[in-house]
VEXVO-322539 format. One record per atom (N, C-alpha, C): residue number from 0; residue in one letter; chain; atom name; x, y, z. Coordinates in nm, 2 decimals, always signed. Example, Ala and Ser with C-alpha at 12.3 -4.5 7.8 and 13.67 -1.06 7.14 Angstrom:
2
num:residu:chaine:atome:east:north:up
0:A:A:N:+1.32:-0.57:+0.78;
0:A:A:CA:+1.23:-0.45:+0.78;
0:A:A:C:+1.32:-0.33:+0.78;
1:S:A:N:+1.28:-0.22:+0.71;
1:S:A:CA:+1.37:-0.11:+0.71;
1:S:A:C:+1.29:+0.00:+0.79;
***
This chain:
156
num:residu:chaine:atome:east:north:up
0:X:A:N:+8.80:+8.04:+9.58;
0:X:A:CA:+8.81:+8.10:+9.45;
0:X:A:C:+8.90:+8.09:+9.38;
1:X:A:N:+8.90:+8.04:+9.24;
1:X:A:CA:+9.02:+8.02:+9.17;
1:X:A:C:+9.04:+8.13:+9.09;
2:X:A:N:+9.17:+8.13:+9.04;
2:X:A:CA:+9.20:+8.23:+8.92;
2:X:A:C:+9.10:+8.25:+8.82;
3:X:A:N:+9.08:+8.32:+8.78;
3:X:A:CA:+9.02:+8.35:+8.63;
3:X:A:C:+9.07:+8.25:+8.54;
4:X:A:N:+8.97:+8.18:+8.42;
4:X:A:CA:+9.03:+8.13:+8.32;
4:X:A:C:+9.14:+8.19:+8.21;
5:X:A:N:+9.14:+8.35:+8.20;
5:X:A:CA:+9.20:+8.44:+8.12;
5:X:A:C:+9.36:+8.42:+8.19;
6:X:A:N:+9.35:+8.42:+8.32;
6:X:A:CA:+9.50:+8.44:+8.36;
6:X:A:C:+9.56:+8.31:+8.36;
7:X:A:N:+9.51:+8.18:+8.39;
7:X:A:CA:+9.53:+8.05:+8.36;
7:X:A:C:+9.59:+8.03:+8.22;
8:X:A:N:+9.49:+8.08:+8.13;
8:X:A:CA:+9.53:+8.05:+7.98;
8:X:A:C:+9.68:+8.15:+7.93;
9:X:A:N:+9.68:+8.26:+7.97;
9:X:A:CA:+9.79:+8.33:+7.96;
9:X:A:C:+9.91:+8.26:+8.02;
10:X:A:N:+9.90:+8.22:+8.13;
10:X:A:CA:+10.00:+8.16:+8.22;
10:X:A:C:+10.05:+8.01:+8.12;
11:X:A:N:+9.93:+7.98:+8.11;
11:X:A:CA:+9.99:+7.84:+8.02;
11:X:A:C:+10.05:+7.84:+7.87;
12:X:A:N:+10.01:+7.98:+7.81;
12:X:A:CA:+10.08:+8.00:+7.71;
12:X:A:C:+10.22:+8.06:+7.74;
13:X:A:N:+10.25:+8.13:+7.81;
13:X:A:CA:+10.38:+8.16:+7.84;
13:X:A:C:+10.47:+8.06:+7.89;
14:X:A:N:+10.41:+7.98:+8.00;
14:X:A:CA:+10.49:+7.85:+8.02;
14:X:A:C:+10.51:+7.77:+7.89;
15:X:A:N:+10.42:+7.74:+7.81;
15:X:A:CA:+10.44:+7.67:+7.67;
15:X:A:C:+10.54:+7.71:+7.57;
16:X:A:N:+10.55:+7.84:+7.57;
16:X:A:CA:+10.64:+7.93:+7.48;
16:X:A:C:+10.80:+7.91:+7.52;
17:X:A:N:+10.77:+7.93:+7.65;
17:X:A:CA:+10.93:+7.93:+7.73;
17:X:A:C:+10.99:+7.78:+7.73;
18:X:A:N:+10.92:+7.70:+7.79;
18:X:A:CA:+10.96:+7.56:+7.79;
18:X:A:C:+10.91:+7.44:+7.67;
19:X:A:N:+10.82:+7.47:+7.59;
19:X:A:CA:+10.78:+7.42:+7.46;
19:X:A:C:+10.73:+7.27:+7.51;
20:X:A:N:+10.78:+7.17:+7.45;
20:X:A:CA:+10.74:+7.04:+7.45;
20:X:A:C:+10.76:+6.98:+7.57;
21:X:A:N:+10.85:+7.02:+7.67;
21:X:A:CA:+10.88:+7.00:+7.79;
21:X:A:C:+10.74:+7.04:+7.88;
22:X:A:N:+10.72:+7.14:+7.86;
22:X:A:CA:+10.59:+7.18:+7.97;
22:X:A:C:+10.46:+7.07:+7.89;
23:X:A:N:+10.45:+7.09:+7.79;
23:X:A:CA:+10.30:+7.00:+7.74;
23:X:A:C:+10.35:+6.85:+7.77;
24:X:A:N:+10.48:+6.78:+7.77;
24:X:A:CA:+10.48:+6.65:+7.84;
24:X:A:C:+10.43:+6.62:+7.98;
25:X:A:N:+10.45:+6.74:+8.04;
25:X:A:CA:+10.41:+6.72:+8.19;
25:X:A:C:+10.28:+6.63:+8.19;
26:X:A:N:+10.21:+6.74:+8.10;
26:X:A:CA:+10.04:+6.67:+8.12;
26:X:A:C:+9.98:+6.61:+7.99;
27:X:A:N:+10.07:+6.52:+7.95;
27:X:A:CA:+10.05:+6.44:+7.84;
27:X:A:C:+9.95:+6.35:+7.85;
28:X:A:N:+9.83:+6.29:+7.80;
28:X:A:CA:+9.69:+6.22:+7.79;
28:X:A:C:+9.62:+6.25:+7.91;
29:X:A:N:+9.65:+6.40:+7.98;
29:X:A:CA:+9.56:+6.45:+8.07;
29:X:A:C:+9.45:+6.55:+8.01;
30:X:A:N:+9.35:+6.56:+8.04;
30:X:A:CA:+9.20:+6.66:+7.99;
30:X:A:C:+9.30:+6.80:+8.01;
31:X:A:N:+9.29:+6.88:+7.92;
31:X:A:CA:+9.35:+7.02:+7.94;
31:X:A:C:+9.26:+7.09:+8.03;
32:X:A:N:+9.15:+7.09:+8.02;
32:X:A:CA:+9.07:+7.18:+8.09;
32:X:A:C:+9.09:+7.12:+8.28;
33:X:A:N:+9.11:+6.99:+8.29;
33:X:A:CA:+9.13:+6.93:+8.42;
33:X:A:C:+9.24:+7.01:+8.48;
34:X:A:N:+9.38:+6.98:+8.40;
34:X:A:CA:+9.50:+7.04:+8.47;
34:X:A:C:+9.50:+7.21:+8.47;
35:X:A:N:+9.43:+7.29:+8.39;
35:X:A:CA:+9.42:+7.42:+8.38;
35:X:A:C:+9.32:+7.42:+8.53;
36:X:A:N:+9.24:+7.36:+8.57;
36:X:A:CA:+9.15:+7.38:+8.65;
36:X:A:C:+9.24:+7.35:+8.80;
37:X:A:N:+9.31:+7.24:+8.80;
37:X:A:CA:+9.41:+7.23:+8.89;
37:X:A:C:+9.51:+7.36:+8.93;
38:X:A:N:+9.54:+7.42:+8.84;
38:X:A:CA:+9.66:+7.50:+8.83;
38:X:A:C:+9.59:+7.62:+8.90;
39:X:A:N:+9.45:+7.66:+8.86;
39:X:A:CA:+9.37:+7.77:+8.90;
39:X:A:C:+9.34:+7.77:+9.06;
40:X:A:N:+9.31:+7.60:+9.07;
40:X:A:CA:+9.25:+7.61:+9.21;
40:X:A:C:+9.41:+7.62:+9.31;
41:X:A:N:+9.53:+7.56:+9.25;
41:X:A:CA:+9.66:+7.58:+9.35;
41:X:A:C:+9.71:+7.70:+9.35;
42:X:A:N:+9.68:+7.81:+9.27;
42:X:A:CA:+9.72:+7.92:+9.27;
42:X:A:C:+9.59:+8.04:+9.31;
43:X:A:N:+9.48:+8.00:+9.35;
43:X:A:CA:+9.36:+8.08:+9.40;
43:X:A:C:+9.42:+8.16:+9.48;
44:X:A:N:+9.53:+8.15:+9.61;
44:X:A:CA:+9.58:+8.24:+9.68;
44:X:A:C:+9.60:+8.36:+9.62;
45:X:A:N:+9.69:+8.38:+9.50;
45:X:A:CA:+9.72:+8.49:+9.44;
45:X:A:C:+9.65:+8.55:+9.35;
46:X:A:N:+9.50:+8.53:+9.36;
46:X:A:CA:+9.40:+8.58:+9.28;
46:X:A:C:+9.38:+8.78:+9.32;
47:X:A:N:+9.44:+8.77:+9.43;
47:X:A:CA:+9.44:+8.93:+9.48;
47:X:A:C:+9.57:+8.96:+9.45;
48:X:A:N:+9.66:+8.89:+9.41;
48:X:A:CA:+9.81:+8.92:+9.41;
48:X:A:C:+9.85:+8.90:+9.27;
49:X:A:N:+9.80:+8.94:+9.15;
49:X:A:CA:+9.89:+8.86:+9.02;
49:X:A:C:+10.01:+8.92:+9.01;
50:X:A:N:+10.06:+9.02:+9.08;
50:X:A:CA:+10.22:+9.06:+9.05;
50:X:A:C:+10.28:+8.96:+9.10;
51:X:A:N:+10.25:+8.87:+9.18;
51:X:A:CA:+10.32:+8.76:+9.25;
51:X:A:C:+10.37:+8.66:+9.13;
52:X:A:N:+10.24:+8.60:+9.05;
52:X:A:CA:+10.26:+8.55:+8.94;
52:X:A:C:+10.36:+8.62:+8.84;
53:X:A:N:+10.33:+8.75:+8.79;
53:X:A:CA:+10.39:+8.81:+8.70;
53:X:A:C:+10.56:+8.78:+8.77;
54:X:A:N:+10.58:+8.81:+8.87;
54:X:A:CA:+10.74:+8.80:+8.93;
54:X:A:C:+10.79:+8.65:+8.90;
55:X:A:N:+10.70:+8.57:+8.95;
55:X:A:CA:+10.72:+8.43:+8.94;
55:X:A:C:+10.74:+8.38:+8.78;
56:X:A:N:+10.67:+8.44:+8.69;
56:X:A:CA:+10.73:+8.43:+8.56;
56:X:A:C:+10.85:+8.47:+8.50;
57:X:A:N:+10.91:+8.59:+8.58;
57:X:A:CA:+11.03:+8.63:+8.55;
57:X:A:C:+11.15:+8.54:+8.62;
58:X:A:N:+11.12:+8.48:+8.70;
58:X:A:CA:+11.21:+8.41:+8.76;
58:X:A:C:+11.19:+8.25:+8.77;
59:X:A:N:+11.16:+8.24:+8.65;
59:X:A:CA:+11.17:+8.06:+8.61;
59:X:A:C:+11.28:+7.99:+8.61;
60:X:A:N:+11.25:+7.87:+8.66;
60:X:A:CA:+11.40:+7.81:+8.67;
60:X:A:C:+11.42:+7.73:+8.49;
61:X:A:N:+11.54:+7.68:+8.49;
61:X:A:CA:+11.58:+7.61:+8.38;
61:X:A:C:+11.49:+7.50:+8.33;
62:X:A:N:+11.47:+7.43:+8.42;
62:X:A:CA:+11.37:+7.28:+8.41;
62:X:A:C:+11.23:+7.32:+8.45;
63:X:A:N:+11.17:+7.28:+8.39;
63:X:A:CA:+10.99:+7.32:+8.37;
63:X:A:C:+10.93:+7.28:+8.50;
64:X:A:N:+10.86:+7.39:+8.59;
64:X:A:CA:+10.83:+7.36:+8.70;
64:X:A:C:+10.69:+7.29:+8.72;
65:X:A:N:+10.64:+7.21:+8.79;
65:X:A:CA:+10.51:+7.18:+8.80;
65:X:A:C:+10.43:+7.27:+8.86;
66:X:A:N:+10.33:+7.26:+8.89;
66:X:A:CA:+10.21:+7.35:+8.99;
66:X:A:C:+10.27:+7.37:+9.12;
67:X:A:N:+10.29:+7.29:+9.18;
67:X:A:CA:+10.34:+7.29:+9.31;
67:X:A:C:+10.49:+7.38:+9.33;
68:X:A:N:+10.60:+7.34:+9.25;
68:X:A:CA:+10.68:+7.42:+9.22;
68:X:A:C:+10.67:+7.58:+9.16;
69:X:A:N:+10.58:+7.57:+9.09;
69:X:A:CA:+10.52:+7.73:+9.05;
69:X:A:C:+10.49:+7.83:+9.15;
70:X:A:N:+10.43:+7.75:+9.23;
70:X:A:CA:+10.34:+7.80:+9.36;
70:X:A:C:+10.43:+7.84:+9.46;
71:X:A:N:+10.53:+7.77:+9.48;
71:X:A:CA:+10.64:+7.79:+9.58;
71:X:A:C:+10.73:+7.92:+9.52;
72:X:A:N:+10.75:+7.96:+9.40;
72:X:A:CA:+10.81:+8.06:+9.30;
72:X:A:C:+10.74:+8.16:+9.36;
73:X:A:N:+10.60:+8.16:+9.35;
73:X:A:CA:+10.52:+8.28:+9.38;
73:X:A:C:+10.52:+8.35:+9.49;
74:X:A:N:+10.50:+8.24:+9.58;
74:X:A:CA:+10.52:+8.22:+9.73;
74:X:A:C:+10.64:+8.33:+9.77;
75:X:A:N:+10.78:+8.32:+9.70;
75:X:A:CA:+10.89:+8.39:+9.73;
75:X:A:C:+10.89:+8.50:+9.68;
76:X:A:N:+10.78:+8.57:+9.62;
76:X:A:CA:+10.76:+8.71:+9.53;
76:X:A:C:+10.77:+8.83:+9.65;
77:X:A:N:+10.85:+8.91:+9.63;
77:X:A:CA:+10.86:+9.01:+9.76;
77:X:A:C:+10.75:+9.07:+9.78;
78:X:A:N:+10.69:+9.14:+9.91;
78:X:A:CA:+10.60:+9.17:+9.95;
78:X:A:C:+10.56:+9.30:+9.87;
79:X:A:N:+10.45:+9.36:+9.85;
79:X:A:CA:+10.43:+9.45:+9.78;
79:X:A:C:+10.47:+9.59:+9.87;
80:X:A:N:+10.50:+9.68:+9.82;
80:X:A:CA:+10.49:+9.82:+9.88;
80:X:A:C:+10.37:+9.88:+9.94;
81:X:A:N:+10.34:+9.92:+10.05;
81:X:A:CA:+10.21:+9.97:+10.09;
81:X:A:C:+10.23:+10.08:+10.17;
82:X:A:N:+10.16:+10.19:+10.13;
82:X:A:CA:+10.16:+10.32:+10.22;
82:X:A:C:+10.14:+10.29:+10.36;
83:X:A:N:+10.25:+10.37:+10.44;
83:X:A:CA:+10.26:+10.37:+10.58;
83:X:A:C:+10.20:+10.51:+10.64;
84:X:A:N:+10.13:+10.50:+10.76;
84:X:A:CA:+10.10:+10.63:+10.82;
84:X:A:C:+10.21:+10.67:+10.87;
85:X:A:N:+10.23:+10.81:+10.90;
85:X:A:CA:+10.35:+10.84:+10.96;
85:X:A:C:+10.34:+10.83:+11.10;
86:X:A:N:+10.46:+10.83:+11.15;
86:X:A:CA:+10.46:+10.79:+11.31;
86:X:A:C:+10.40:+10.89:+11.40;
87:X:A:N:+10.32:+10.84:+11.48;
87:X:A:CA:+10.27:+10.92:+11.58;
87:X:A:C:+10.35:+11.02:+11.67;
88:X:A:N:+10.34:+11.11:+11.70;
88:X:A:CA:+10.41:+11.21:+11.80;
88:X:A:C:+10.35:+11.17:+11.94;
89:X:A:N:+10.47:+11.16:+12.02;
89:X:A:CA:+10.42:+11.15:+12.19;
89:X:A:C:+10.35:+11.28:+12.21;
90:X:A:N:+10.27:+11.24:+12.31;
90:X:A:CA:+10.23:+11.37:+12.37;
90:X:A:C:+10.32:+11.40:+12.50;
91:X:A:N:+10.40:+11.54:+12.51;
91:X:A:CA:+10.53:+11.55:+12.62;
91:X:A:C:+10.43:+11.53:+12.77;
92:X:A:N:+10.32:+11.59:+12.78;
92:X:A:CA:+10.24:+11.58:+12.88;
92:X:A:C:+10.23:+11.45:+12.94;
93:X:A:N:+10.18:+11.34:+12.85;
93:X:A:CA:+10.16:+11.22:+12.88;
93:X:A:C:+10.30:+11.14:+12.93;
94:X:A:N:+10.38:+11.19:+12.84;
94:X:A:CA:+10.52:+11.10:+12.85;
94:X:A:C:+10.56:+11.13:+13.00;
95:X:A:N:+10.55:+11.28:+13.01;
95:X:A:CA:+10.60:+11.30:+13.17;
95:X:A:C:+10.49:+11.26:+13.28;
96:X:A:N:+10.39:+11.22:+13.27;
96:X:A:CA:+10.31:+11.14:+13.35;
96:X:A:C:+10.35:+11.01:+13.36;
97:X:A:N:+10.37:+10.95:+13.27;
97:X:A:CA:+10.40:+10.80:+13.27;
97:X:A:C:+10.52:+10.80:+13.32;
98:X:A:N:+10.62:+10.87:+13.30;
98:X:A:CA:+10.76:+10.88:+13.33;
98:X:A:C:+10.75:+10.91:+13.52;
99:X:A:N:+10.67:+10.98:+13.56;
99:X:A:CA:+10.66:+11.03:+13.72;
99:X:A:C:+10.58:+10.90:+13.80;
100:X:A:N:+10.50:+10.82:+13.72;
100:X:A:CA:+10.49:+10.68:+13.77;
100:X:A:C:+10.59:+10.60:+13.79;
101:X:A:N:+10.69:+10.59:+13.71;
101:X:A:CA:+10.80:+10.50:+13.75;
101:X:A:C:+10.91:+10.58:+13.84;
102:X:A:N:+10.85:+10.69:+13.91;
102:X:A:CA:+10.94:+10.68:+14.01;
102:X:A:C:+10.98:+10.62:+14.09;
103:X:A:N:+10.93:+10.51:+14.15;
103:X:A:CA:+10.98:+10.44:+14.23;
103:X:A:C:+11.06:+10.30:+14.21;
104:X:A:N:+11.04:+10.28:+14.08;
104:X:A:CA:+11.14:+10.17:+13.99;
104:X:A:C:+11.26:+10.26:+13.97;
105:X:A:N:+11.24:+10.39:+13.95;
105:X:A:CA:+11.37:+10.46:+13.95;
105:X:A:C:+11.46:+10.45:+14.05;
106:X:A:N:+11.40:+10.48:+14.15;
106:X:A:CA:+11.45:+10.49:+14.34;
106:X:A:C:+11.52:+10.32:+14.34;
107:X:A:N:+11.43:+10.21:+14.30;
107:X:A:CA:+11.48:+10.09:+14.34;
107:X:A:C:+11.63:+10.08:+14.22;
108:X:A:N:+11.62:+10.11:+14.10;
108:X:A:CA:+11.75:+10.10:+14.06;
108:X:A:C:+11.84:+10.17:+14.06;
109:X:A:N:+11.85:+10.30:+14.13;
109:X:A:CA:+11.96:+10.35:+14.16;
109:X:A:C:+12.00:+10.30:+14.30;
110:X:A:N:+11.89:+10.23:+14.39;
110:X:A:CA:+11.95:+10.20:+14.51;
110:X:A:C:+12.08:+10.06:+14.45;
111:X:A:N:+12.01:+9.98:+14.36;
111:X:A:CA:+12.06:+9.89:+14.33;
111:X:A:C:+12.19:+9.93:+14.28;
112:X:A:N:+12.23:+10.06:+14.21;
112:X:A:CA:+12.33:+10.08:+14.14;
112:X:A:C:+12.43:+10.13:+14.25;
113:X:A:N:+12.38:+10.15:+14.36;
113:X:A:CA:+12.45:+10.21:+14.48;
113:X:A:C:+12.53:+10.13:+14.53;
114:X:A:N:+12.50:+9.96:+14.54;
114:X:A:CA:+12.57:+9.86:+14.61;
114:X:A:C:+12.66:+9.80:+14.50;
115:X:A:N:+12.68:+9.88:+14.39;
115:X:A:CA:+12.78:+9.83:+14.28;
115:X:A:C:+12.71:+9.72:+14.23;
116:X:A:N:+12.61:+9.68:+14.23;
116:X:A:CA:+12.52:+9.57:+14.15;
116:X:A:C:+12.60:+9.45:+14.19;
117:X:A:N:+12.66:+9.41:+14.30;
117:X:A:CA:+12.71:+9.30:+14.35;
117:X:A:C:+12.66:+9.23:+14.46;
118:X:A:N:+12.51:+9.30:+14.50;
118:X:A:CA:+12.44:+9.27:+14.62;
118:X:A:C:+12.43:+9.11:+14.61;
119:X:A:N:+12.39:+9.07:+14.47;
119:X:A:CA:+12.32:+8.93:+14.47;
119:X:A:C:+12.44:+8.83:+14.52;
120:X:A:N:+12.59:+8.87:+14.48;
120:X:A:CA:+12.69:+8.78:+14.50;
120:X:A:C:+12.72:+8.78:+14.67;
121:X:A:N:+12.70:+8.87:+14.72;
121:X:A:CA:+12.71:+8.94:+14.87;
121:X:A:C:+12.59:+8.82:+14.95;
122:X:A:N:+12.46:+8.83:+14.89;
122:X:A:CA:+12.37:+8.76:+14.95;
122:X:A:C:+12.41:+8.61:+14.93;
123:X:A:N:+12.44:+8.57:+14.82;
123:X:A:CA:+12.47:+8.44:+14.80;
123:X:A:C:+12.59:+8.38:+14.89;
124:X:A:N:+12.67:+8.46:+14.88;
124:X:A:CA:+12.79:+8.41:+14.97;
124:X:A:C:+12.78:+8.44:+15.16;
125:X:A:N:+12.66:+8.52:+15.20;
125:X:A:CA:+12.62:+8.48:+15.33;
125:X:A:C:+12.54:+8.35:+15.33;
126:X:A:N:+12.45:+8.32:+15.23;
126:X:A:CA:+12.38:+8.21:+15.25;
126:X:A:C:+12.47:+8.08:+15.26;
127:X:A:N:+12.59:+8.10:+15.17;
127:X:A:CA:+12.67:+7.97:+15.17;
127:X:A:C:+12.74:+7.98:+15.33;
128:X:A:N:+12.78:+8.07:+15.35;
128:X:A:CA:+12.84:+8.10:+15.49;
128:X:A:C:+12.75:+8.03:+15.61;
129:X:A:N:+12.63:+8.05:+15.61;
129:X:A:CA:+12.52:+8.01:+15.68;
129:X:A:C:+12.46:+7.86:+15.68;
130:X:A:N:+12.53:+7.81:+15.54;
130:X:A:CA:+12.52:+7.68:+15.54;
130:X:A:C:+12.36:+7.66:+15.51;
131:X:A:N:+12.32:+7.76:+15.45;
131:X:A:CA:+12.18:+7.76:+15.40;
131:X:A:C:+12.16:+7.65:+15.26;
132:X:A:N:+12.28:+7.67:+15.19;
132:X:A:CA:+12.28:+7.60:+15.05;
132:X:A:C:+12.42:+7.55:+15.04;
133:X:A:N:+12.43:+7.46:+14.93;
133:X:A:CA:+12.54:+7.37:+14.89;
133:X:A:C:+12.58:+7.45:+14.75;
134:X:A:N:+12.64:+7.51:+14.73;
134:X:A:CA:+12.68:+7.57:+14.62;
134:X:A:C:+12.75:+7.51:+14.50;
135:X:A:N:+12.73:+7.52:+14.39;
135:X:A:CA:+12.76:+7.45:+14.28;
135:X:A:C:+12.89:+7.54:+14.26;
136:X:A:N:+12.98:+7.44:+14.18;
136:X:A:CA:+13.12:+7.54:+14.15;
136:X:A:C:+13.09:+7.64:+14.09;
137:X:A:N:+13.00:+7.63:+13.99;
137:X:A:CA:+12.98:+7.78:+13.89;
137:X:A:C:+12.93:+7.87:+13.99;
138:X:A:N:+12.86:+7.86:+14.09;
138:X:A:CA:+12.82:+7.97:+14.19;
138:X:A:C:+12.93:+8.00:+14.27;
139:X:A:N:+13.04:+7.91:+14.33;
139:X:A:CA:+13.14:+7.96:+14.39;
139:X:A:C:+13.23:+8.06:+14.31;
140:X:A:N:+13.23:+8.04:+14.21;
140:X:A:CA:+13.33:+8.08:+14.09;
140:X:A:C:+13.30:+8.24:+14.08;
141:X:A:N:+13.18:+8.23:+14.03;
141:X:A:CA:+13.08:+8.35:+14.03;
141:X:A:C:+13.09:+8.42:+14.11;
142:X:A:N:+13.07:+8.41:+14.25;
142:X:A:CA:+13.04:+8.49:+14.37;
142:X:A:C:+13.23:+8.51:+14.37;
143:X:A:N:+13.29:+8.45:+14.38;
143:X:A:CA:+13.43:+8.46:+14.41;
143:X:A:C:+13.51:+8.59:+14.32;
144:X:A:N:+13.46:+8.58:+14.17;
144:X:A:CA:+13.48:+8.69:+14.08;
144:X:A:C:+13.41:+8.79:+14.11;
145:X:A:N:+13.29:+8.79:+14.15;
145:X:A:CA:+13.23:+8.90:+14.16;
145:X:A:C:+13.25:+9.01:+14.29;
146:X:A:N:+13.29:+8.93:+14.41;
146:X:A:CA:+13.30:+9.03:+14.52;
146:X:A:C:+13.48:+9.07:+14.51;
147:X:A:N:+13.53:+8.98:+14.42;
147:X:A:CA:+13.71:+9.00:+14.42;
147:X:A:C:+13.70:+9.13:+14.32;
148:X:A:N:+13.63:+9.12:+14.21;
148:X:A:CA:+13.65:+9.23:+14.12;
148:X:A:C:+13.56:+9.36:+14.17;
149:X:A:N:+13.44:+9.33:+14.27;
149:X:A:CA:+13.38:+9.48:+14.33;
149:X:A:C:+13.49:+9.57:+14.42;
150:X:A:N:+13.46:+9.69:+14.38;
150:X:A:CA:+13.59:+9.77:+14.48;
150:X:A:C:+13.52:+9.76:+14.60;
151:X:A:N:+13.62:+9.77:+14.71;
151:X:A:CA:+13.58:+9.76:+14.86;
151:X:A:C:+13.50:+9.90:+14.93;
152:X:A:N:+13.42:+9.83:+15.02;
152:X:A:CA:+13.32:+9.95:+15.06;
152:X:A:C:+13.39:+10.04:+15.11;
153:X:A:N:+13.50:+10.00:+15.21;
153:X:A:CA:+13.59:+10.11:+15.26;
153:X:A:C:+13.64:+10.23:+15.18;
154:X:A:N:+13.67:+10.18:+15.06;
154:X:A:CA:+13.72:+10.28:+14.96;
154:X:A:C:+13.63:+10.39:+14.91;
155:X:A:N:+13.51:+10.35:+14.94;
155:X:A:CA:+13.42:+10.40:+14.86;
155:X:A:C:+13.37:+10.57:+14.94;
***
């Protein structure tokens, strides 16, 4: 669906007044109806959002835009404000039930926290010691830093 002819006529009137002969020369020698039809087709996406065209008319560049440049200006128009629904309130009983389902995850996280989060380094060092892997220099450095930085288990 194209823009209504009345909208295109007003748009052309505004562009002609703003740019004068520069706008008219863009389409010199072309059928005016064909030019307006092309503009209506290129701007059809704004048929339900004429405020974008109005915004573009307020943001016109110094040089006369062609239809593609004008469409780009229209696309940069700010999105219209739309009413928002209020945020939904959480049901406390459902929240409690869902948190209860996560009990196993909580225990696993707490268990990992008890080993100071360095178990990965100890496991990797064990694999290195058993010659299961040949570590990269980066892996060696990370393991060394993690184990040296970790408090000893005897002092805990």
